[in-house]
C-alpha positions as CSV (number, residue, x, y, z in Angstrom):
1,M,0.0,-0.1,-0.1
2,S,1.3,3.5,0.6
3,Q,4.7,4.1,2.2
4,V,5.0,4.4,5.9
5,F,8.6,6.1,6.6
6,D,7.7,9.6,5.5
7,P,4.1,10.2,5.9
8,V,1.9,12.8,4.2
9,P,1.6,15.6,6.4
10,S,-1.8,15.0,8.1
11,E,-3.1,18.9,7.0
12,H,-3.5,17.2,3.7
13,P,-6.4,15.5,3.2
14,D,-6.1,15.3,-1.0
15,R,-3.9,12.1,-1.0
16,I,-3.4,9.9,-3.7
17,L,-2.0,6.6,-4.6
18,C,0.6,6.7,-7.2
19,C,2.5,4.5,-8.8
20,Y,6.3,5.2,-11.0
21,V,7.9,2.6,-13.3
22,N,11.3,2.7,-13.7
23,V,11.5,1.3,-17.4
24,S,14.9,2.7,-17.6
25,S,18.4,0.6,-17.4
26,K,20.1,3.1,-14.9
27,M,19.0,3.6,-10.9
28,Q,17.4,6.6,-10.7
29,I,16.1,9.1,-7.4
30,A,12.7,9.7,-7.5
31,R,11.8,13.0,-5.2
32,I,9.1,14.9,-4.0
33,S,9.9,18.3,-2.6
34,N,7.7,21.1,-3.7
35,I,5.5,20.3,-0.4
36,P,6.3,21.9,2.6
37,N,6.9,20.0,5.7
38,W,7.0,17.1,3.8
39,Y,10.0,15.8,1.6
40,F,10.1,12.3,-0.1
41,E,12.7,10.7,-1.6
42,R,13.2,6.8,-2.9
43,V,16.0,4.9,-4.9
44,V,14.4,3.4,-7.5
45,F,15.9,0.2,-9.6
46,P,15.5,-0.6,-13.2
47,G,12.4,-2.4,-13.5
48,Q,11.2,-1.4,-10.0
49,R,7.5,0.2,-9.6
50,L,7.7,2.4,-7.0
51,V,3.8,3.0,-5.0
52,F,3.4,6.0,-2.9
53,E,1.2,8.5,-1.4
54,A,1.4,11.8,-2.1
55,I,-1.1,14.9,-2.2
56,Q,-2.2,16.1,-5.7
57,A,-0.4,19.2,-5.9
58,A,2.8,17.1,-5.7
59,Q,5.5,17.1,-8.4
60,L,7.6,13.7,-9.0
61,E,11.1,14.5,-9.7
62,I,13.4,12.1,-11.4
63,H,16.9,12.7,-11.3
64,S,19.5,10.0,-13.1
65,G,22.9,9.5,-13.8
66,M,25.7,8.6,-11.4
67,M,25.4,9.2,-7.8
68,A,27.7,12.0,-7.6
69,S,26.2,13.6,-10.8
70,A,22.5,13.3,-10.6
71,I,20.7,15.5,-12.8
72,L,17.1,16.4,-13.1
73,S,16.0,14.7,-16.4
74,D,12.0,14.8,-15.6
75,T,9.6,16.3,-13.5
76,I,6.0,14.5,-13.6
77,P,2.7,15.9,-11.8
78,C,1.8,13.1,-9.4
79,Q,-1.9,13.6,-10.8
80,R,-0.6,11.6,-13.9
81,L,0.6,8.9,-12.0
82,V,-2.7,8.0,-10.0
83,I,-3.8,4.5,-9.5
84,Q,-6.5,2.9,-7.8
85,E,-6.1,0.9,-4.5
86,G,-6.9,-3.0,-5.3
87,G,-6.3,-2.1,-8.9
88,E,-4.2,-5.4,-9.6
89,E,-5.3,-5.1,-13.9
90,F,-3.2,-1.8,-13.5
91,F,-0.1,-3.7,-13.4
92,T,1.6,-5.5,-16.0
93,A,4.9,-7.6,-16.3
94,D,4.9,-6.7,-20.7
95,P,8.2,-4.5,-20.4
96,Y,6.8,-3.3,-23.9
97,A,3.6,-1.9,-22.0
98,Q,5.5,-0.2,-19.5
99,Q,8.0,1.8,-21.7
100,R,4.7,3.0,-23.0
101,I,3.4,3.8,-19.7
102,E,6.7,5.7,-19.1
103,E,6.4,7.3,-22.3
104,F,2.8,8.5,-21.5
105,N,4.0,10.1,-18.3
106,E,6.7,12.0,-19.8
107,G,4.5,13.1,-22.4
108,R,5.8,11.5,-25.3
109,S,2.9,9.2,-26.1
110,P,-0.5,10.6,-26.6
111,V,-2.0,7.7,-24.9
112,P,-0.9,4.5,-23.4
113,S,-1.3,1.1,-25.1
114,L,-1.3,-1.6,-22.5
115,S,-2.4,-4.2,-25.1
116,G,1.6,-5.1,-25.4
117,E,0.6,-5.0,-29.3
118,R,3.6,-2.8,-30.8
119,D,2.9,0.4,-33.1
120,S,3.2,-0.5,-36.7
């Protein structure tokens, strides 16, 4: 379910459940730093799904590269990463579908194709 170590501040009732998938071959750092009185940071390994709780205004920053020289490579509004609790059908083992989800999250694809069918 939602992460336990850094709970969303209690003064924010507009909590959402989010999922980010690292479909790259590199380790990434996922960070939320735009919410007052709350800081969220996790290492996301290649192929890992990060499920976390956030508030609607949160922005997930994705930092990639070497640890000593990690650069901000993407910022994704958490509203674009929302999943429904208990929605197991959301998760897919197909790497192509995961790549389409990532491209959609980054705004490079208009509609995520989760069927596994590749574009011609």
